[in-house]
C-alpha positions as CSV (number, residue, x, y, z in Angstrom):
1,X,6.0,-6.3,16.9
2,X,6.4,-9.6,18.8
3,X,4.9,-12.9,17.6
4,X,2.6,-12.8,20.7
5,X,1.5,-9.3,19.8
6,X,0.8,-10.2,16.2
7,X,-1.3,-13.1,17.2
8,X,-3.3,-11.0,19.7
9,X,-3.9,-8.4,16.9
10,X,-5.1,-11.1,14.5
11,X,-7.5,-12.5,17.1
12,X,-8.8,-9.1,18.0
13,X,-9.3,-8.3,14.4
14,X,-11.1,-11.6,13.9
15,X,-13.5,-10.9,16.8
16,X,-14.3,-7.4,15.4
17,X,-15.0,-8.8,11.9
18,X,-17.0,-11.8,13.0
19,X,-19.3,-9.6,15.0
20,X,-20.4,-7.5,12.0
21,X,-23.6,-7.7,10.1
22,X,-22.0,-8.6,6.8
23,X,-20.2,-11.6,8.2
24,X,-23.3,-12.9,9.9
25,X,-25.1,-12.6,6.6
26,X,-22.2,-14.2,4.8
27,X,-22.4,-17.3,7.1
28,X,-26.1,-17.7,6.3
29,X,-25.6,-17.2,2.6
30,X,-22.7,-19.7,2.6
31,X,-25.1,-22.3,4.1
32,X,-27.8,-21.4,1.5
33,X,-25.2,-22.0,-1.2
34,X,-24.1,-25.4,0.0
35,X,-27.4,-26.8,1.2
36,X,-29.2,-27.3,-2.1
37,X,-26.0,-28.6,-3.7
38,X,-25.7,-31.5,-1.3
39,X,-29.4,-32.3,-1.3
40,X,-29.5,-32.4,-5.1
41,X,-26.2,-34.0,-6.0
42,X,-25.6,-36.6,-3.2
43,X,-28.5,-37.0,-0.7
44,X,-31.1,-37.5,-3.4
45,X,-29.4,-40.6,-4.6
46,X,-29.6,-42.1,-1.1
47,X,-33.4,-41.6,-1.3
48,X,-33.5,-43.3,-4.7
49,X,-31.4,-46.2,-3.4
50,X,-33.8,-46.7,-0.4
51,X,-36.7,-46.6,-2.9
52,X,-35.1,-49.4,-4.9
53,X,-34.6,-47.3,-8.0
54,X,-32.1,-49.0,-10.3
55,X,-28.6,-47.5,-10.8
56,X,-29.2,-46.9,-14.5
57,X,-32.2,-44.7,-13.7
58,X,-30.3,-42.9,-10.9
59,X,-27.8,-42.0,-13.6
60,X,-30.5,-39.9,-15.4
61,X,-30.1,-37.2,-12.7
62,X,-26.3,-37.0,-12.9
63,X,-26.5,-34.3,-15.5
64,X,-27.9,-31.7,-13.2
65,X,-24.4,-31.0,-11.9
66,X,-23.7,-29.4,-15.3
67,X,-25.6,-26.4,-14.1
68,X,-22.7,-25.6,-11.7
69,X,-20.0,-26.4,-14.2
70,X,-21.3,-24.1,-16.9
71,X,-23.1,-21.4,-14.9
72,X,-20.9,-18.7,-16.5
73,X,-23.0,-19.1,-19.7
74,X,-25.8,-17.0,-18.1
75,X,-23.7,-15.0,-15.6
76,X,-24.1,-11.7,-17.4
77,X,-27.8,-11.8,-16.7
78,X,-27.1,-11.6,-12.9
79,X,-25.8,-8.1,-13.4
80,X,-29.4,-6.7,-13.8
81,X,-32.2,-7.2,-11.2
82,X,-34.6,-10.0,-12.1
83,X,-38.0,-9.0,-13.3
84,X,-40.4,-8.4,-10.5
85,X,-37.6,-8.0,-7.9
86,X,-36.1,-4.7,-8.9
87,X,-36.8,-3.1,-5.5
88,X,-34.5,-5.6,-3.8
89,X,-31.5,-4.7,-6.0
90,X,-29.6,-6.9,-8.4
91,X,-27.8,-9.0,-5.9
92,X,-30.5,-9.5,-3.2
93,X,-33.2,-9.7,-6.0
94,X,-31.5,-12.8,-7.6
95,X,-30.8,-14.4,-4.2
96,X,-34.5,-14.1,-3.1
97,X,-35.9,-15.2,-6.5
98,X,-33.6,-18.3,-6.6
99,X,-34.4,-19.2,-2.9
100,X,-38.1,-19.1,-3.7
101,X,-37.6,-21.3,-6.7
102,X,-35.4,-23.8,-4.8
103,X,-37.8,-24.0,-1.9
104,X,-40.7,-24.6,-4.3
105,X,-38.8,-27.2,-6.2
106,X,-37.8,-29.0,-2.9
107,X,-41.5,-29.0,-1.9
108,X,-42.4,-30.7,-5.3
109,X,-39.7,-33.3,-4.7
110,X,-40.9,-33.9,-1.2
111,X,-44.5,-34.5,-2.5
112,X,-43.4,-37.2,-5.0
113,X,-42.7,-40.9,-4.9
114,X,-39.4,-41.9,-6.8
115,X,-41.0,-45.1,-7.9
116,X,-43.9,-43.5,-9.7
117,X,-42.9,-39.8,-10.3
118,X,-39.2,-40.0,-11.2
119,X,-39.6,-37.8,-14.2
120,X,-41.2,-35.0,-12.2
121,X,-38.5,-35.3,-9.6
122,X,-35.9,-35.0,-12.3
123,X,-37.5,-31.8,-13.7
124,X,-37.8,-30.3,-10.2
125,X,-34.2,-31.2,-9.4
126,X,-33.0,-29.6,-12.7
127,X,-34.9,-26.4,-11.9
128,X,-33.5,-26.3,-8.4
129,X,-30.0,-26.9,-9.6
130,X,-30.3,-24.1,-12.2
131,X,-31.6,-21.8,-9.5
132,X,-28.8,-22.9,-7.1
133,X,-26.1,-22.2,-9.6
134,X,-27.6,-18.8,-10.3
135,X,-27.8,-18.1,-6.5
136,X,-24.1,-19.0,-6.2
137,X,-23.2,-16.3,-8.8
138,X,-25.3,-13.7,-7.0
139,X,-23.7,-14.6,-3.6
140,X,-20.2,-14.6,-5.0
141,X,-20.7,-11.1,-6.6
142,X,-22.3,-9.9,-3.3
143,X,-19.3,-11.1,-1.3
144,X,-16.8,-9.3,-3.6
145,X,-18.8,-6.1,-3.7
146,X,-19.6,-5.6,0.0
147,X,-16.1,-6.5,1.2
148,X,-14.3,-3.6,2.9
149,X,-12.0,-2.9,5.8
150,X,-14.7,-3.9,8.3
151,X,-15.3,-7.1,6.4
152,X,-12.2,-8.0,4.4
153,X,-12.6,-10.3,1.4
154,X,-10.3,-12.9,2.8
155,X,-12.4,-13.5,6.0
156,X,-15.6,-13.1,4.1
157,X,-14.5,-15.9,1.8
158,X,-13.5,-18.1,4.7
159,X,-16.8,-17.5,6.4
160,X,-18.6,-18.4,3.2
161,X,-16.7,-21.7,3.1
162,X,-17.5,-22.3,6.8
163,X,-21.3,-21.9,6.0
164,X,-21.0,-24.0,2.9
165,X,-19.2,-26.9,4.6
166,X,-21.7,-26.8,7.5
167,X,-24.5,-27.2,5.0
168,X,-22.7,-30.3,3.6
169,X,-22.8,-31.8,7.1
170,X,-26.5,-30.9,7.7
171,X,-27.7,-31.9,4.2
172,X,-25.5,-35.0,4.0
173,X,-25.0,-36.8,7.3
174,X,-27.9,-34.9,9.0
175,X,-30.4,-35.9,6.3
176,X,-29.3,-39.5,6.4
177,X,-29.8,-39.7,10.2
178,X,-33.1,-37.9,9.9
179,X,-34.2,-40.4,7.2
180,X,-33.9,-43.2,9.8
181,X,-36.5,-41.5,11.9
182,X,-39.0,-40.1,9.3
183,X,-39.8,-40.8,5.7
184,X,-37.6,-39.3,3.0
185,X,-40.5,-37.1,1.9
186,X,-40.4,-35.5,5.3
187,X,-36.7,-35.0,5.1
188,X,-37.1,-33.0,1.9
189,X,-40.0,-31.0,3.3
190,X,-37.8,-29.9,6.2
191,X,-35.1,-29.2,3.6
192,X,-37.5,-26.9,1.7
193,X,-38.3,-25.1,5.0
194,X,-34.6,-24.6,5.8
195,X,-34.0,-23.3,2.3
196,X,-36.9,-20.8,2.7
197,X,-35.4,-19.4,5.8
198,X,-32.4,-18.3,3.8
199,X,-34.5,-15.5,2.4
200,X,-34.2,-13.9,5.8
201,X,-30.5,-13.5,5.3
202,X,-31.1,-12.1,1.8
203,X,-33.6,-9.6,3.1
204,X,-31.3,-8.2,5.8
205,X,-28.2,-8.3,3.6
206,X,-26.9,-4.8,2.7
207,X,-27.3,-4.3,-1.1
208,X,-24.0,-3.3,-2.7
209,X,-24.0,0.1,-4.5
210,X,-24.2,-0.2,-8.3
211,X,-21.0,1.2,-9.8
212,X,-21.7,4.4,-11.6
213,X,-20.7,3.0,-14.9
214,X,-23.5,2.7,-17.4
215,X,-23.8,0.3,-20.2
216,X,-23.3,3.2,-22.6
217,X,-20.1,4.2,-20.9
218,X,-18.8,0.7,-21.0
219,X,-19.8,0.3,-24.6
220,X,-17.8,3.2,-25.8
221,X,-14.6,1.2,-25.4
222,X,-11.9,3.3,-26.9
223,X,-9.9,0.2,-27.9
224,X,-12.6,-0.9,-30.3
225,X,-15.0,0.4,-33.0
226,X,-18.7,-0.3,-33.3
227,X,-17.9,-2.8,-36.1
228,X,-15.4,-4.7,-33.9
229,X,-17.8,-4.8,-31.1
230,X,-20.6,-6.2,-33.3
231,X,-18.3,-8.9,-34.7
232,X,-16.9,-9.9,-31.3
233,X,-20.4,-10.1,-29.8
234,X,-21.7,-12.2,-32.7
235,X,-18.7,-14.6,-32.5
236,X,-18.9,-15.1,-28.8
237,X,-22.7,-15.5,-28.7
238,X,-22.5,-18.0,-31.5
239,X,-19.9,-20.0,-29.6
240,X,-22.0,-19.8,-26.4
241,X,-25.1,-20.8,-28.3
242,X,-23.3,-23.9,-29.7
243,X,-22.2,-24.9,-26.2
244,X,-25.7,-24.3,-24.8
245,X,-27.2,-26.5,-27.6
246,X,-24.8,-29.3,-26.7
247,X,-25.8,-29.2,-23.1
248,X,-29.5,-29.0,-23.9
249,X,-29.3,-32.0,-26.2
250,X,-27.5,-33.9,-23.5
251,X,-30.2,-33.0,-21.0
252,X,-33.0,-34.1,-23.4
253,X,-31.2,-37.4,-24.1
254,X,-30.8,-38.0,-20.4
255,X,-34.5,-37.7,-19.8
256,X,-35.8,-39.5,-22.9
257,X,-33.3,-42.1,-23.9
258,X,-33.6,-45.7,-22.8
259,X,-29.9,-45.7,-22.2
260,X,-29.2,-42.2,-20.9
261,X,-25.7,-40.8,-21.5
262,X,-23.4,-40.3,-18.4
263,X,-22.6,-36.8,-17.3
264,X,-19.0,-37.8,-16.6
265,X,-18.5,-39.1,-20.2
266,X,-20.2,-36.0,-21.7
267,X,-18.1,-33.6,-19.7
268,X,-14.9,-35.5,-20.4
269,X,-15.5,-35.5,-24.2
270,X,-17.3,-32.2,-24.8
271,X,-16.1,-30.3,-21.7
272,X,-12.8,-29.1,-23.3
273,X,-14.6,-27.9,-26.4
274,X,-17.3,-26.1,-24.4
275,X,-14.6,-24.4,-22.2
276,X,-12.6,-23.4,-25.3
277,X,-15.7,-22.0,-26.9
278,X,-17.1,-20.2,-23.9
279,X,-14.0,-19.2,-21.9
280,X,-10.7,-19.6,-23.9
281,X,-12.1,-17.9,-27.0
282,X,-13.5,-14.9,-25.1
283,X,-10.3,-14.6,-23.2
284,X,-8.2,-14.7,-26.4
285,X,-10.4,-12.0,-28.0
286,X,-10.3,-9.9,-24.9
287,X,-6.5,-10.2,-24.7
288,X,-6.3,-8.9,-28.3
289,X,-8.6,-6.0,-27.5
290,X,-6.7,-5.2,-24.3
291,X,-3.5,-4.7,-26.3
292,X,-5.1,-2.5,-28.9
293,X,-4.2,1.2,-28.7
294,X,-6.7,3.7,-27.5
295,X,-8.5,5.7,-30.2
296,X,-10.3,9.0,-30.0
297,X,-13.9,8.9,-28.6
298,X,-16.4,8.4,-31.4
299,X,-19.3,9.9,-29.5
300,X,-21.9,7.5,-30.9
301,X,-24.8,6.4,-28.8
302,X,-24.7,2.9,-27.4
303,X,-26.9,0.4,-29.3
304,X,-28.0,-3.2,-28.5
305,X,-24.7,-4.7,-29.6
306,X,-22.8,-2.2,-27.4
307,X,-24.9,-3.2,-24.4
308,X,-24.3,-6.9,-25.1
309,X,-20.6,-6.1,-25.4
310,X,-20.7,-4.4,-22.0
311,X,-22.3,-7.3,-20.3
312,X,-20.5,-10.2,-22.0
313,X,-17.1,-9.0,-23.4
314,X,-16.1,-6.2,-21.1
315,X,-15.6,-8.5,-18.0
316,X,-13.0,-10.5,-20.0
317,X,-11.4,-7.3,-21.5
318,X,-11.1,-5.7,-18.0
319,X,-9.5,-8.9,-16.6
320,X,-7.0,-9.3,-19.5
321,X,-6.1,-5.6,-19.4
322,X,-5.5,-5.7,-15.6
323,X,-3.5,-8.9,-15.6
324,X,-1.7,-8.7,-18.9
325,X,0.7,-11.6,-19.5
326,X,0.3,-12.6,-15.9
327,X,-3.1,-14.0,-17.0
328,X,-1.2,-17.1,-18.2
329,X,0.2,-17.7,-14.7
330,X,-3.2,-17.0,-13.1
331,X,-4.8,-19.5,-15.5
332,X,-2.2,-22.2,-14.6
333,X,-2.8,-21.6,-10.9
334,X,-6.6,-21.7,-11.2
335,X,-6.5,-24.9,-13.3
336,X,-4.1,-26.8,-11.1
337,X,-4.7,-25.6,-7.5
338,X,-7.5,-28.1,-6.6
339,X,-6.4,-30.9,-8.9
340,X,-4.9,-33.1,-6.2
341,X,-8.1,-33.4,-4.2
342,X,-10.7,-33.1,-7.0
343,X,-9.4,-35.5,-9.6
344,X,-9.9,-38.7,-7.6
345,X,-13.3,-37.7,-6.1
346,X,-15.3,-40.3,-8.0
347,X,-12.8,-43.0,-7.0
348,X,-13.1,-42.4,-3.2
349,X,-15.8,-44.9,-2.5
350,X,-14.3,-47.6,-4.8
351,X,-11.1,-47.1,-2.8
352,X,-12.7,-47.2,0.6
353,X,-15.2,-50.0,-0.1
354,X,-13.5,-52.0,-2.9
355,X,-9.8,-51.7,-2.3
356,X,-9.7,-51.2,1.5
357,X,-12.8,-53.3,2.3
358,X,-14.4,-50.9,4.7
359,X,-18.1,-51.2,5.2
360,X,-20.7,-48.6,4.2
361,X,-21.3,-47.7,7.9
362,X,-17.5,-47.2,8.5
363,X,-17.2,-45.0,5.5
364,X,-20.3,-43.0,6.4
365,X,-18.8,-42.4,9.9
366,X,-15.3,-41.6,8.8
367,X,-15.9,-39.7,5.6
368,X,-19.4,-38.2,5.6
369,X,-19.5,-37.2,9.3
370,X,-16.1,-37.0,10.9
371,X,-14.5,-35.9,7.6
372,X,-16.9,-33.0,7.1
373,X,-16.2,-31.8,10.6
374,X,-12.5,-31.9,9.9
375,X,-13.1,-29.9,6.7
376,X,-14.9,-27.3,8.7
377,X,-11.9,-27.2,11.1
378,X,-9.6,-26.8,8.2
379,X,-11.6,-23.8,7.0
380,X,-11.3,-22.3,10.5
381,X,-7.5,-22.8,10.3
382,X,-7.5,-21.3,6.8
383,X,-9.4,-18.2,8.1
384,X,-6.9,-17.7,10.9
385,X,-4.0,-18.1,8.5
386,X,-5.4,-15.5,6.2
387,X,-5.5,-13.1,9.1
388,X,-2.1,-13.9,10.5
389,X,0.0,-14.9,7.4
390,X,-1.8,-13.1,4.6
391,X,-3.5,-14.3,1.4
392,X,-0.6,-15.4,-0.7
393,X,1.2,-17.2,2.1
394,X,-2.0,-19.0,3.0
395,X,-2.6,-19.9,-0.6
396,X,0.9,-21.4,-1.0
397,X,0.6,-23.3,2.3
398,X,-2.8,-24.7,1.2
399,X,-1.3,-26.0,-2.0
400,X,1.5,-27.7,-0.1
401,X,-0.9,-29.3,2.3
402,X,-3.3,-30.4,-0.4
403,X,-0.5,-32.0,-2.3
404,X,1.1,-33.7,0.7
405,X,-2.3,-35.1,2.0
406,X,-2.2,-37.5,-1.0
407,X,0.8,-39.3,0.7
408,X,-1.5,-40.2,3.6
409,X,-3.8,-42.2,1.2
410,X,-0.8,-43.6,-0.6
411,X,0.4,-45.0,2.8
412,X,-3.1,-46.2,3.6
413,X,-3.2,-48.1,0.3
414,X,0.3,-49.6,0.9
415,X,-0.3,-50.9,4.4
416,X,-0.3,-47.8,6.7
417,X,3.3,-48.1,7.9
418,X,3.7,-44.3,8.3
419,X,0.2,-43.9,9.8
420,X,0.8,-46.6,12.3
421,X,4.1,-44.9,13.3
422,X,2.3,-41.6,13.9
423,X,-0.5,-43.2,15.9
424,X,2.0,-45.0,18.2
425,X,4.3,-41.9,18.5
426,X,1.4,-39.6,19.4
427,X,-0.6,-42.0,21.5
428,X,-3.6,-41.5,19.3
429,X,-3.9,-45.2,18.9
430,X,-5.0,-45.4,22.6
431,X,-7.5,-42.6,22.0
432,X,-9.1,-44.4,19.1
433,X,-9.1,-47.6,21.1
434,X,-10.8,-45.8,24.0
435,X,-13.5,-44.6,21.6
436,X,-14.1,-48.2,20.6
437,X,-12.5,-47.9,17.1
438,X,-10.1,-50.6,15.9
439,X,-6.8,-50.1,14.2
440,X,-8.4,-50.2,10.7
441,X,-10.8,-47.3,11.6
442,X,-8.0,-45.4,13.3
443,X,-5.9,-45.6,10.1
444,X,-8.8,-44.5,7.9
445,X,-9.8,-41.6,10.2
446,X,-6.2,-40.4,10.5
447,X,-5.9,-40.3,6.7
448,X,-9.2,-38.5,6.3
449,X,-8.4,-36.1,9.1
450,X,-5.2,-35.0,7.2
451,X,-6.8,-34.8,3.8
452,X,-9.9,-32.9,4.9
453,X,-8.0,-30.5,7.1
454,X,-5.9,-29.7,4.1
455,X,-8.9,-29.5,1.8
456,X,-10.7,-27.0,4.1
457,X,-7.6,-24.9,4.6
458,X,-6.8,-24.8,0.8
459,X,-10.5,-24.1,0.0
460,X,-10.7,-21.1,2.2
461,X,-7.4,-19.7,0.8
462,X,-8.4,-20.4,-2.8
463,X,-11.8,-18.8,-2.6
464,X,-10.2,-15.7,-1.0
465,X,-7.7,-15.6,-3.8
466,X,-10.3,-15.9,-6.6
467,X,-12.5,-13.3,-4.9
468,X,-9.5,-10.9,-4.9
469,X,-9.0,-11.5,-8.6
470,X,-12.5,-10.6,-9.6
471,X,-13.3,-6.9,-9.9
472,X,-16.2,-5.2,-8.2
473,X,-17.6,-4.1,-11.5
474,X,-17.6,-7.6,-13.2
475,X,-17.5,-9.9,-10.2
476,X,-20.4,-12.1,-11.2
477,X,-19.0,-13.0,-14.6
478,X,-15.3,-13.2,-13.7
479,X,-15.8,-15.4,-10.5
480,X,-18.2,-17.7,-12.4
481,X,-15.5,-18.2,-15.0
482,X,-12.8,-18.9,-12.4
483,X,-14.9,-21.5,-10.5
484,X,-15.9,-23.2,-13.7
485,X,-12.2,-23.5,-14.8
486,X,-11.4,-25.2,-11.5
487,X,-13.6,-28.1,-12.5
488,X,-11.9,-28.5,-15.8
489,X,-8.7,-30.4,-15.2
490,X,-10.1,-32.6,-12.5
491,X,-13.0,-33.6,-14.8
492,X,-10.8,-34.2,-17.8
493,X,-8.3,-36.3,-15.9
494,X,-10.6,-38.8,-14.3
495,X,-10.8,-41.1,-17.3
496,X,-7.0,-41.4,-17.5
497,X,-6.8,-41.7,-13.7
498,X,-9.2,-44.7,-13.7
499,X,-6.9,-46.5,-16.2
500,X,-3.8,-45.6,-14.2
501,X,-5.4,-47.1,-11.0
502,X,-6.1,-50.3,-12.8
503,X,-2.6,-50.5,-14.2
504,X,-0.4,-49.2,-11.3
505,X,-2.6,-49.4,-8.2
506,X,-4.0,-46.7,-5.8
507,X,-0.7,-46.1,-4.0
508,X,1.3,-45.2,-7.1
509,X,-1.5,-42.9,-8.3
510,X,-1.8,-41.1,-5.0
511,X,2.0,-40.5,-5.1
512,X,1.7,-39.2,-8.6
513,X,-1.1,-36.8,-7.5
514,X,1.2,-35.5,-4.8
515,X,3.9,-34.8,-7.3
516,X,1.3,-33.2,-9.6
517,X,0.5,-30.8,-6.8
518,X,4.0,-29.4,-7.0
519,X,2.8,-27.5,-10.2
520,X,0.2,-25.6,-8.1
521,X,2.8,-24.9,-5.4
522,X,5.2,-23.4,-7.9
523,X,2.4,-21.4,-9.5
524,X,1.5,-20.0,-6.1
525,X,5.1,-19.1,-5.4
526,X,5.5,-17.3,-8.7
527,X,2.1,-15.5,-8.2
528,X,3.2,-14.5,-4.7
529,X,6.3,-12.9,-6.2
530,X,4.2,-11.1,-8.8
531,X,1.7,-9.8,-6.4
532,X,4.4,-8.7,-4.0
533,X,6.1,-6.7,-6.8
534,X,2.9,-5.1,-7.8
535,X,2.1,-4.1,-4.3
536,X,5.6,-2.7,-3.8
537,X,5.3,-0.7,-7.0
538,X,1.9,0.7,-5.9
539,X,3.1,1.6,-2.4
540,X,3.8,5.3,-1.8
541,X,7.5,6.1,-1.8
């Protein structure tokens, strides 16, 4: 087939898929996932700043982001319909319940004054964040389970990213613009109304069929005995309970202490131990179980420990049994793929405002408005690449782009010699000048364009890859674990990165981040080879 014919087929397939019911619902659900995140994590702080709330008090709410980082702790619960919503099914039921809770929480926030009711706002935001993280797991599992030839997982994942990034634009820059016209209470009231409309998407979404594998069937794991299952469940639940206790203690301290702890410091210190206890330990146990020989069926009826084993341990065992030693390669890929654009996130504004001396207005225009649009464009390019080049090629290309984009910021930090050359060669300098933007803004927006296009492209490819890794049977737990692991290295490395910036400067650190991205590129290439060999072995001769 010619290149022109392949491109035509890709576009034709895209039109067919995008016109389907599942993809329309996926777009709306992607928006529903991203909208509360940006309202609770970023935009709320803008309201607090406008209300003259001091920075120390604003720090109290920083811990609500932990709900997203450690959502896998309650992920097994999403595999059963929530009480009172059984008729909607286990996926739609959780979506609708969470959307009701989030809408109600946003109404509470909208009715409060930050100067007099900060405690109530904090509680409402915490409840909304917990519901938002739970909704994310239900949406992720829904996407994995409804994907088929008419709505392939790669495009469903890209469409999810498109909706999510659009929500970032609406809930970020859109909310800030709206706040200039109406009070912040009105902004959050409108946000609550938008969140409530997400229930329409959940109501029309097709409910995935529940796999005909009962808890009892899962519990009679022929690799284990009832005694082993009881021991494993007790050990894992004890580790998860210890992790949950640490998080709860941190939350209480954040709300009650005169000098509340910082979420970044908590995650940096306790994060590794929590991940070891809640992810690495279960994976290690699951790998041991997966390598045990099969025994004869014992025929015993499943008990409570067997059901807990089915919900908590079986997802890890299934993953380890399916991947085998390749799980090590997958783990490296998951841990490193987004490191180049996630590790320096907290230092973006210090770089723009402090190091490069841009104003708040300039950064808002370039990063929070134009940058988000470029990210959405990157997602669209990623979706097309998934169709035309395939999942693993797109994943590898995304890793290369994400790594290389750090060189743009290195050049910006070092005087923009390369960026100026590109602007002059392409004539874009004149375009920016025609738009009324000086050379400083042209440099910033060029760097942000490259970085955000790469981030959107890589994000679409990465979500598609993670979705393909998770099984239909255990998608909620497995995808929650994958997404939590992606936060690990970036979070842990930020303390050392801050020290490196002070010692070596931004330019050197950006170049180091680009080199660090080579690890993810190599992991993608090795995984591409592994997947190719597996597909060749499975192909009919």
